[in-house]
MARVEX-384161 format. One line per 8 residues: number of its first residue (from 1); for each residue x, y, z of N, C-alpha, C. Coordinates in Angstrom, 2 decimals. Example, Ala and Ser with C-alpha at 12.3 -4.5 7.8 and 13.67 -1.06 7.14 Angstrom:
<nodes>
1 = 13.19 -5.69 7.80 12.30 -4.50 7.80 13.20 -3.30 7.80  12.85 -2.25 7.08 13.67 -1.06 7.14 12.90 0.03 7.87
</nodes>
This chain:
<nodes>
1 = -21.27 -1.46 12.57 -20.21 -1.34 10.87 -19.04 -1.86 11.53  -18.72 -3.06 11.38 -17.45 -3.33 11.61 -16.09 -2.93 11.21  -15.17 -2.81 12.22 -14.15 -2.18 11.80 -13.15 -3.00 11.41  -12.00 -2.56 10.40 -10.63 -3.25 10.29 -9.87 -3.06 11.73  -9.23 -4.61 11.73 -8.27 -4.94 12.84 -7.05 -4.10 12.45  -6.35 -3.72 11.05 -5.29 -2.97 10.71 -5.37 -1.93 11.82  -6.31 -1.68 11.75 -6.18 -0.12 12.53 -6.41 -0.08 14.20  -6.88 -0.92 14.61 -7.25 -1.44 16.65 -6.09 -1.82 16.64
9 = -5.23 -0.88 17.57 -4.22 -0.89 18.34 -4.25 -2.24 19.49  -5.72 -2.34 19.64 -6.04 -3.60 20.84 -5.99 -4.58 20.44  -5.83 -5.08 19.09 -5.93 -6.78 18.51 -5.33 -7.56 19.39  -5.98 -8.64 19.64 -5.48 -9.64 20.53 -4.67 -10.58 19.55  -3.73 -11.16 19.71 -2.62 -12.44 19.02 -1.81 -12.63 19.79  -1.42 -14.18 19.81 -0.54 -14.88 20.84 0.54 -14.41 20.80  0.89 -13.92 21.62 2.26 -13.18 22.04 3.62 -13.86 21.83  3.42 -15.40 21.78 4.50 -15.93 21.32 4.44 -16.17 20.24
17 = 3.59 -15.81 19.43 3.83 -15.65 17.74 4.07 -14.52 16.87  3.75 -13.41 18.12 4.48 -12.01 17.68 6.21 -11.87 17.59  6.73 -12.64 18.57 7.82 -12.60 18.72 8.87 -12.95 17.66  9.96 -12.58 17.34 10.54 -12.74 16.10 11.96 -12.40 16.06  13.38 -13.34 16.36 14.10 -12.91 16.33 15.17 -12.02 15.56  16.19 -11.06 16.19 16.11 -10.05 15.45 18.05 -10.47 15.34  18.63 -10.83 13.97 19.70 -11.43 13.95 20.24 -10.26 12.90  21.63 -10.70 12.79 22.64 -9.84 12.06 22.16 -9.89 10.69
25 = 21.66 -10.93 10.42 21.33 -11.37 9.11 20.19 -10.75 8.43  19.19 -10.80 9.22 18.19 -10.20 9.31 18.23 -8.76 8.69  18.83 -8.34 9.93 19.31 -6.86 9.46 19.74 -6.73 8.06  20.62 -7.40 7.54 21.33 -7.34 6.36 20.75 -7.04 5.46  19.63 -8.58 5.81 18.16 -8.77 4.33 17.51 -7.32 4.12  17.07 -6.82 5.17 16.05 -5.66 5.42 17.26 -4.59 4.72  18.24 -4.41 4.99 18.97 -3.01 4.37 19.29 -3.15 3.54  19.49 -4.51 2.55 19.43 -4.57 1.10 18.19 -4.89 0.41
33 = 17.20 -4.42 0.88 15.72 -4.48 0.43 15.56 -3.96 -1.16  15.19 -4.56 -2.04 15.00 -3.83 -3.37 13.76 -3.60 -3.91  13.88 -2.18 -3.77 12.33 -1.70 -4.23 11.42 -2.56 -5.22  11.82 -3.11 -5.93 11.41 -3.56 -7.16 11.07 -5.07 -7.05  10.97 -5.29 -5.58 9.95 -6.37 -5.01 8.69 -6.36 -5.63  7.87 -7.53 -5.78 6.45 -7.46 -6.60 5.68 -7.52 -5.22  4.74 -6.62 -5.96 3.56 -5.97 -4.86 2.66 -7.23 -5.45  1.50 -7.67 -4.28 0.90 -8.51 -4.11 -0.77 -7.68 -3.85
41 = -1.49 -7.41 -4.22 -2.72 -6.55 -4.42 -3.90 -7.84 -3.83  -4.62 -7.20 -2.28 -5.51 -7.67 -1.36 -6.91 -6.71 -1.76  -8.07 -7.11 -2.48 -9.06 -6.32 -2.69 -10.29 -6.41 -1.27  -11.12 -5.64 -1.05 -11.90 -5.60 -0.12 -13.17 -4.93 -0.45  -14.12 -5.62 -0.34 -14.97 -5.26 -0.85 -15.87 -4.33 0.19  -16.40 -3.23 0.14 -16.92 -2.09 0.95 -18.18 -1.85 0.77  -19.20 -1.07 1.48 -20.03 -0.59 0.87 -20.04 0.88 0.54  -20.53 1.28 -0.33 -20.50 2.50 -0.78 -21.89 3.48 -0.10
49 = -21.03 4.52 0.14 -21.66 5.70 0.82 -23.14 5.80 0.20  -24.10 6.38 1.03 -25.16 6.57 -0.24 -25.34 8.13 -0.89  -24.49 8.71 -0.34 -23.91 10.35 -0.76 -23.69 10.30 -1.56  -22.52 9.29 -2.09 -21.62 9.14 -3.15 -22.23 9.68 -5.04  -23.32 8.58 -5.11 -23.68 8.75 -6.45 -24.64 10.33 -6.38  -25.78 10.83 -5.89 -26.30 12.21 -5.52 -25.21 13.09 -6.03  -24.14 13.32 -5.18 -22.98 13.79 -5.04 -22.11 13.93 -6.46  -22.06 12.84 -7.00 -21.35 12.92 -7.97 -22.22 13.73 -9.53
57 = -23.81 13.38 -9.23 -24.73 13.84 -10.26 -24.86 15.54 -10.09  -24.51 15.83 -8.42 -24.91 17.25 -8.46 -23.66 18.25 -8.77  -22.79 17.48 -8.84 -21.49 18.18 -9.20 -21.32 18.48 -10.73  -21.99 17.16 -11.40 -21.70 17.58 -12.76 -22.75 18.54 -13.71  -24.01 18.75 -12.64 -24.98 19.30 -13.37 -24.78 20.89 -12.81  -23.84 20.96 -12.12 -23.26 22.42 -11.39 -22.66 22.80 -12.28  -21.82 22.26 -13.21 -20.76 22.28 -14.17 -21.32 22.33 -15.52  -22.47 22.57 -15.57 -23.22 22.30 -17.21 -23.39 21.26 -17.79
65 = -23.49 19.72 -17.28 -22.89 18.40 -17.71 -24.35 17.58 -17.10  -25.47 18.37 -17.40 -26.48 17.56 -16.76 -26.59 16.21 -17.86  -26.80 16.00 -19.04 -27.05 15.34 -19.71 -26.06 14.30 -19.07  -25.00 14.15 -19.21 -24.09 12.88 -18.60 -24.10 12.43 -16.88  -24.62 13.51 -16.51 -25.05 12.98 -14.90 -26.16 12.51 -14.88  -26.94 12.22 -15.60 -28.29 11.30 -15.99 -27.91 9.75 -16.57  -27.06 9.75 -17.52 -26.36 8.57 -17.53 -25.94 7.58 -16.42  -25.73 7.89 -15.45 -24.98 7.59 -14.33 -26.21 6.98 -13.56
73 = -26.14 5.34 -13.39 -26.91 4.64 -12.73 -26.66 4.42 -11.56  -25.58 4.04 -11.34 -25.00 3.37 -9.95 -23.56 3.69 -9.63  -23.25 3.55 -8.71 -21.64 3.48 -8.50 -21.02 2.93 -7.10  -20.23 1.41 -7.54 -19.95 1.03 -6.52 -18.45 1.16 -6.34  -17.93 0.80 -4.92 -16.67 1.09 -4.56 -15.79 -0.54 -3.64  -14.67 -0.53 -3.93 -14.06 -1.73 -3.27 -12.55 -1.16 -2.82  -11.89 -1.48 -2.12 -10.84 -0.97 -1.65 -9.37 -1.94 -1.84  -8.22 -1.34 -2.09 -6.97 -2.81 -2.79 -6.43 -1.86 -1.75
81 = -5.72 -2.95 -1.18 -3.99 -3.10 -0.31 -2.98 -3.65 -1.29  -2.11 -2.50 -1.24 -1.24 -2.99 -2.42 0.29 -3.01 -1.53  0.47 -4.67 -1.43 1.30 -4.71 -0.08 2.94 -5.12 -0.83  3.60 -4.85 -0.26 4.89 -4.96 -0.92 5.82 -5.43 0.29  6.66 -6.89 -0.25 6.87 -7.76 1.30 8.33 -7.15 0.64  9.32 -7.65 2.43 10.45 -7.29 2.35 11.17 -8.25 2.33  10.26 -9.22 1.34 11.53 -10.53 1.23 11.31 -10.63 0.19  12.03 -11.71 -0.82 11.76 -12.24 -2.09 10.84 -13.27 -2.46
89 = 10.90 -14.39 -1.43 9.69 -15.05 -2.11 8.19 -14.67 -1.74  7.63 -15.71 -1.14 6.39 -16.08 -0.67 6.42 -15.72 0.67  5.12 -15.63 1.78 5.16 -15.62 2.84 4.40 -17.10 3.03  5.08 -17.06 4.76 4.95 -18.39 5.10 3.12 -18.43 4.91  3.13 -19.63 5.63 1.37 -20.17 5.72 0.64 -19.31 6.80  1.23 -19.12 8.01 1.00 -18.68 9.21 1.43 -17.11 8.86  2.29 -16.64 8.42 2.44 -14.95 7.97 1.50 -14.63 7.30  0.78 -15.39 6.08 -0.58 -15.32 4.83 -1.33 -15.02 6.03
97 = -1.93 -16.11 6.75 -2.93 -15.57 7.79 -3.30 -14.36 8.79  -2.10 -13.80 9.18 -1.77 -12.99 10.08 -2.42 -11.80 9.07  -1.25 -11.62 7.95 -1.55 -10.37 7.08 -3.31 -10.88 6.90  -4.12 -11.40 6.45 -4.95 -11.19 5.77 -6.53 -11.14 7.05  -5.75 -11.87 8.36 -6.28 -11.28 9.83 -6.35 -9.90 9.62  -5.44 -9.06 9.52 -5.52 -7.84 9.49 -6.03 -6.85 8.69  -5.87 -7.58 7.41 -6.93 -6.67 6.39 -8.08 -6.63 6.17  -9.00 -7.89 6.88 -10.36 -8.43 6.55 -11.44 -7.99 7.47
105 = -12.02 -7.34 7.30 -13.26 -7.19 8.41 -13.52 -8.15 9.14  -14.04 -7.94 10.45 -13.63 -9.08 11.48 -15.11 -9.64 11.45  -16.11 -9.36 10.79 -17.14 -10.27 10.73 -17.62 -10.49 9.21  -16.31 -10.02 8.27 -16.96 -10.40 7.01 -15.68 -10.77 5.92  -14.81 -12.13 6.19 -14.13 -12.27 5.63 -13.85 -12.78 4.47  -15.08 -12.96 4.10 -15.28 -13.35 2.73 -14.71 -12.10 1.40  -15.13 -11.27 2.45 -15.36 -10.03 1.44 -13.83 -9.76 0.84  -12.72 -10.16 1.22 -11.45 -9.76 1.10 -11.02 -11.20 0.12
113 = -10.49 -10.74 -0.93 -9.44 -11.49 -2.08 -8.55 -11.06 -2.44  -7.34 -11.76 -2.67 -6.07 -11.88 -3.25 -6.01 -12.44 -4.47  -5.34 -10.92 -5.05 -5.35 -10.85 -6.51 -6.60 -11.13 -7.07  -7.82 -10.88 -7.09 -9.15 -11.13 -7.68 -9.77 -9.91 -7.19  -10.41 -8.96 -8.34 -11.22 -7.82 -7.57 -13.03 -8.44 -7.64  -13.37 -7.72 -6.70 -15.00 -8.06 -6.92 -15.88 -7.54 -7.73  -14.98 -6.51 -8.54 -15.57 -5.40 -9.93 -15.33 -6.95 -11.04  -14.11 -8.28 -10.98 -14.50 -9.03 -12.01 -15.76 -10.00 -11.57
121 = -16.11 -10.23 -11.11 -17.15 -11.32 -10.45 -18.31 -11.16 -11.17  -19.01 -10.12 -11.32 -20.28 -10.14 -12.09 -20.45 -8.77 -12.78  -20.08 -9.00 -13.69 -20.25 -8.14 -14.79 -21.51 -7.29 -15.67  -21.98 -6.27 -14.99 -23.17 -5.38 -15.47 -23.46 -5.62 -17.03  -24.77 -5.97 -17.16 -25.09 -5.49 -18.76 -24.67 -4.12 -19.35  -24.79 -3.15 -18.22 -24.65 -1.84 -18.78 -23.22 -1.62 -18.96  -23.05 -0.35 -19.79 -21.63 0.65 -19.81 -21.14 0.50 -18.04  -19.64 0.23 -18.38 -19.15 0.87 -17.04 -17.97 1.20 -17.19
129 = -17.39 2.03 -16.24 -16.34 3.10 -16.02 -15.36 3.10 -14.77  -14.45 2.24 -14.86 -13.46 2.31 -13.77 -12.58 2.95 -13.44  -12.30 3.69 -12.21 -10.99 4.65 -12.24 -10.52 3.99 -10.55  -9.30 3.57 -10.51 -8.84 3.99 -8.99 -7.75 4.86 -8.59  -7.79 5.41 -7.32 -6.90 6.79 -7.16 -5.91 5.80 -6.00  -4.86 6.29 -5.55 -4.28 6.06 -4.03 -2.94 6.90 -4.05  -2.32 6.57 -3.00 -0.71 7.89 -2.57 -0.22 7.61 -3.86  0.30 8.74 -3.80 1.72 9.02 -4.84 2.69 7.85 -4.06
137 = 3.25 7.51 -5.52 4.33 6.81 -4.81 5.63 7.33 -4.86  5.88 8.81 -4.91 7.21 9.23 -4.66 7.38 9.39 -3.06  6.21 8.95 -2.31 6.55 9.11 -0.83 5.49 8.22 0.19  5.92 7.40 1.30 5.42 6.60 1.76 3.93 7.22 2.43  2.78 6.71 2.81 1.98 7.55 3.37 1.80 7.51 4.67  1.06 8.32 5.66 1.21 7.88 7.26 0.49 6.37 7.59  -0.16 6.24 6.39 -1.43 4.81 6.79 -0.26 3.44 6.69  0.38 3.49 5.47 1.69 2.90 5.14 2.49 2.45 6.37
145 = 2.85 3.82 7.10 3.89 3.67 7.94 3.27 3.14 9.42  2.06 3.55 9.48 1.38 2.58 10.86 0.97 1.24 10.76  0.71 0.80 9.14 0.18 -0.78 8.83 1.57 -1.34 8.57  2.54 -1.01 8.50 3.79 -1.64 8.62 4.43 -1.78 10.02  4.10 -0.70 10.87 4.45 -1.10 11.69 3.72 -2.06 12.80  2.49 -2.05 12.30 1.34 -3.24 12.91 1.63 -4.86 12.09  2.02 -4.95 11.01 2.76 -6.10 10.41 3.86 -6.30 11.17  4.90 -5.66 11.00 6.20 -6.17 11.77 6.00 -6.51 13.44
153 = 4.99 -5.92 14.21 4.51 -6.35 15.54 3.95 -7.78 15.26  3.66 -7.69 14.19 3.05 -9.71 13.88 3.95 -10.48 13.25  5.03 -10.10 13.09 6.08 -10.60 12.30 5.78 -11.39 11.06  5.06 -10.06 10.38 4.69 -10.25 8.92 5.59 -9.01 8.25  6.65 -9.91 7.48 7.81 -8.71 7.05 7.06 -7.74 5.44  6.58 -7.14 5.66 5.73 -5.83 5.09 6.80 -5.23 4.73  7.02 -4.07 3.74 7.86 -3.25 3.68 7.09 -1.71 3.59  6.30 -2.14 2.77 5.09 -0.50 2.33 3.81 -0.93 1.90
161 = 2.72 -0.16 2.37 1.63 -0.93 2.29 0.66 0.00 2.18  0.02 0.49 0.92 -0.70 1.57 0.58 -2.19 1.29 0.15  -2.81 1.87 0.48 -4.39 1.49 0.17 -4.72 2.63 -0.55  -5.55 2.01 -1.44 -5.90 2.69 -3.00 -7.71 2.63 -3.18  -8.29 3.24 -3.30 -9.53 3.44 -3.98 -9.86 2.93 -5.24  -11.00 2.09 -5.54 -11.43 1.76 -7.04 -12.92 2.10 -7.00  -13.22 3.10 -8.09 -14.95 3.14 -8.15 -15.10 2.33 -9.62  -16.39 2.16 -9.86 -17.34 1.84 -10.69 -18.35 2.04 -10.94
169 = -18.36 2.77 -11.85 -19.94 3.59 -12.57 -20.35 2.78 -13.45  -21.50 3.02 -13.22 -22.57 2.35 -14.11 -23.29 3.05 -14.88  -23.48 2.91 -16.50 -23.49 4.20 -17.11 -24.64 3.38 -18.17  -25.88 4.10 -18.34 -26.48 4.06 -19.50 -25.90 4.72 -20.69  -25.17 5.21 -20.86 -24.44 5.38 -22.22 -23.23 6.06 -21.78  -22.05 6.14 -22.97 -20.89 6.53 -22.55 -20.92 8.14 -22.01  -20.09 8.20 -21.19 -20.03 10.04 -20.58 -19.16 10.57 -21.79  -18.93 12.14 -21.31 -18.14 12.98 -22.67 -16.57 12.70 -21.91
177 = -15.57 12.78 -22.49 -14.50 13.58 -21.66 -14.24 14.26 -20.61  -14.90 15.24 -21.01 -14.75 16.50 -19.82 -15.31 15.73 -18.20  -16.74 15.39 -18.51 -17.22 14.97 -17.37 -16.21 13.66 -16.59  -15.51 13.05 -17.41 -14.52 11.90 -16.88 -13.55 12.50 -16.28  -13.19 13.48 -16.74 -11.97 14.47 -16.07 -12.40 14.94 -15.16  -13.72 15.86 -14.93 -14.27 16.78 -13.90 -14.70 15.35 -12.64  -15.12 14.07 -13.00 -15.16 13.20 -11.78 -13.83 12.70 -11.11  -12.86 12.58 -11.93 -11.45 11.96 -11.38 -11.27 13.02 -10.48
185 = -11.38 14.59 -11.06 -10.83 15.74 -9.83 -11.95 15.58 -9.03  -12.69 15.10 -8.95 -13.64 15.35 -7.41 -13.26 14.40 -6.53  -12.70 12.85 -7.12 -12.48 11.79 -6.38 -11.37 11.50 -5.73  -10.72 12.64 -5.57 -9.36 12.51 -5.11 -8.30 13.31 -5.13  -7.49 13.59 -3.84 -6.59 14.77 -3.88 -5.13 14.98 -4.76  -5.17 15.70 -5.86 -4.50 15.73 -6.64 -2.62 16.24 -5.86  -2.89 16.63 -5.04 -1.46 16.80 -4.18 -0.94 15.80 -3.29  -2.10 14.77 -2.90 -1.46 13.70 -2.26 -1.57 12.08 -2.94
193 = -2.19 12.44 -3.81 -2.74 11.11 -4.45 -2.73 11.13 -6.23  -3.17 9.83 -6.85 -2.61 10.14 -8.50 -3.49 8.76 -8.94  -3.80 8.78 -9.79 -4.65 7.72 -10.52 -3.94 6.29 -10.70  -4.21 5.17 -10.56 -3.72 4.05 -11.06 -4.25 3.55 -11.84  -3.41 3.90 -13.42 -4.56 3.24 -14.60 -4.61 1.51 -14.83  -3.27 0.95 -13.87 -3.59 -0.70 -13.73 -2.58 -1.33 -12.64  -3.17 -2.51 -11.85 -2.38 -2.67 -10.74 -1.14 -2.82 -10.55  -0.67 -1.82 -9.62 0.71 -1.48 -9.14 1.64 -2.80 -9.21
201 = 2.96 -2.79 -10.01 3.50 -3.80 -10.07 4.86 -3.39 -9.28  4.95 -1.73 -8.99 6.40 -1.50 -8.17 5.92 0.14 -7.65  6.45 0.11 -6.95 6.22 1.73 -5.91 7.42 2.78 -6.58  7.78 2.17 -7.45 9.21 2.99 -7.83 8.32 4.21 -8.98  8.53 5.23 -8.74 7.50 6.40 -9.54 8.69 6.35 -10.30  10.09 6.03 -10.70 10.79 6.78 -12.08 11.24 8.19 -11.70  11.04 8.67 -10.96 11.65 9.93 -10.67 12.90 9.95 -10.46  13.81 11.40 -10.56 15.14 11.09 -9.93 15.34 12.72 -9.95
209 = 15.67 12.37 -8.55 15.96 13.60 -8.53 17.33 14.47 -8.72  16.77 15.90 -8.72 17.87 16.70 -9.56 18.98 16.71 -8.64  20.44 17.00 -9.22 21.48 17.57 -8.66 21.25 18.73 -7.96  22.07 18.69 -6.48 22.20 19.78 -5.89 22.45 21.00 -6.45  22.18 22.31 -5.97 22.49 23.65 -6.69 22.55 24.54 -6.15  24.00 25.20 -5.85 24.31 26.44 -5.00 23.73 27.66 -5.40  23.06 28.21 -4.52 22.58 29.81 -5.03 23.32 30.83 -4.41  24.45 31.55 -5.12 25.51 32.37 -4.31 24.48 33.60 -3.65
217 = 24.01 33.32 -2.50 23.47 34.57 -1.94 23.93 35.24 -1.66  25.34 35.27 -1.11 26.51 36.09 -0.35 26.99 37.40 -1.39  27.11 36.70 -2.52 28.15 36.88 -3.75 26.75 38.01 -4.16  26.04 37.27 -4.68 24.88 38.37 -5.66 23.56 39.07 -4.93  23.56 38.38 -3.75 22.57 39.27 -2.93 21.04 38.49 -3.42  20.11 39.43 -2.96 18.79 39.34 -3.19 18.63 38.95 -4.60  19.38 39.73 -5.73 18.80 39.18 -7.17 19.18 37.64 -7.03  20.19 36.72 -6.14 19.75 35.41 -6.71 18.78 34.94 -6.17
225 = 18.52 35.30 -5.37 17.18 34.23 -4.60 15.87 35.24 -5.41  15.62 35.89 -6.14 14.87 36.24 -7.52 14.99 35.51 -8.44  16.21 35.47 -8.53 16.33 34.68 -10.07 15.76 32.74 -9.93  16.38 32.12 -8.35 15.60 30.64 -8.41 14.31 30.85 -8.19  13.60 32.16 -7.37 12.50 31.96 -7.20 11.22 31.95 -8.85  12.32 32.93 -9.72 11.17 32.55 -10.84 11.39 31.49 -11.55  12.71 30.67 -11.52 13.47 29.74 -12.19 12.16 28.79 -11.47  12.37 28.11 -10.20 11.16 27.06 -9.43 9.80 27.61 -9.09
233 = 9.17 28.40 -9.10 8.17 28.70 -8.65 8.51 28.94 -7.32  8.94 29.25 -6.19 8.72 29.02 -4.80 7.75 30.12 -4.35  7.08 30.70 -5.06 6.04 31.88 -4.51 6.58 33.03 -3.31  7.99 33.27 -3.44 8.66 34.23 -2.03 8.21 35.85 -2.61  7.72 36.62 -1.63 7.16 37.83 -1.97 8.53 38.60 -1.71  7.90 39.64 -1.69 9.15 41.13 -1.40 9.76 40.99 -0.05  8.72 40.64 1.15 9.21 40.31 2.54 9.81 39.12 2.65  9.73 37.89 1.82 10.38 36.82 1.96 11.75 36.81 1.46
241 = 12.25 38.01 0.08 13.22 37.73 -0.37 14.04 38.74 0.71  13.48 39.78 1.06 14.33 40.63 2.21 14.63 39.62 3.16  13.76 39.03 3.52 14.28 38.08 5.15 15.30 37.06 5.06  14.75 36.46 3.79 16.04 35.21 3.75 17.26 35.72 3.30  17.55 36.84 2.52 18.36 37.63 2.04 19.69 37.97 3.26  18.60 38.84 4.55 18.68 39.01 5.64 19.63 38.26 6.51  18.89 36.97 6.71 19.05 35.94 7.14 20.46 35.32 7.01  20.86 34.96 5.65 21.95 34.62 4.93 22.98 35.77 5.67
249 = 22.86 37.05 5.36 23.86 37.92 5.78 24.41 37.76 7.26  23.48 37.89 8.31 23.64 37.85 9.84 24.52 36.41 10.11  23.63 35.57 9.53 24.52 34.19 9.80 26.05 34.15 9.42  26.46 34.66 8.28 27.91 35.12 7.74 28.35 35.69 8.63  27.76 36.83 8.70 28.50 37.59 10.22 29.03 37.32 11.72  28.47 36.36 11.88 28.00 35.70 12.93 28.90 34.70 13.00  29.65 34.04 11.50 30.57 33.38 11.57 31.87 33.66 11.63  31.93 35.13 10.86 32.91 36.04 10.44 33.64 35.99 12.15
257 = 32.87 36.53 12.97 32.90 36.80 14.22 33.58 36.07 15.36  32.56 34.64 15.20 32.82 33.59 15.81 34.64 33.27 15.51
</nodes>
């Protein structure tokens, strides 16, 4: 099975092409980067694990949804690299070649396409259901951090690069909403991932941080912690409440003593 060069730390590339001058203007452009910059999409065709189809069927059967399980005839997968550039324009030709060299499989370069999903090439005659999952937009994944480091080492101006997974289910008939809900829950981790209902155009989640709130532990003691614990669902038990209350009291005594 060929490996993706993006993860290969020993990838060989002309050292003279990797060097890029670090100027003050380049630094200013980087720090003034606007998160609203466009995202480009590279789709890569990948092999579907043989265990995926029977696993989906068995999961639905275990939930009493055997009728919907029988409707699934096949499952396909592809990856999508959501690439956010740190420049406002397009990549230069050599930068584009380097990026595609990193993202493509070593011996299957034709399995990588820009802005065109492999799911769109052949539309099956049966009913289909497609879904895509990727990292939550509220934080940058470890994959993106490593990928951007590799791109910067190759002088490719990438600010963020997230990998999402796309599934296409072939169906004999439409499934129920409950089966779709259960399959979505099975195929992704709700804590770190979310569903992408359309191709990403921005990594801006739209979330706004709440204002900083002061908890008057020194004035109200444990009662203040109990109140915020209930409001925010922090999950503190009696031990936690006593422990954190004691920490603040001891800290205050130390400060007064000093």
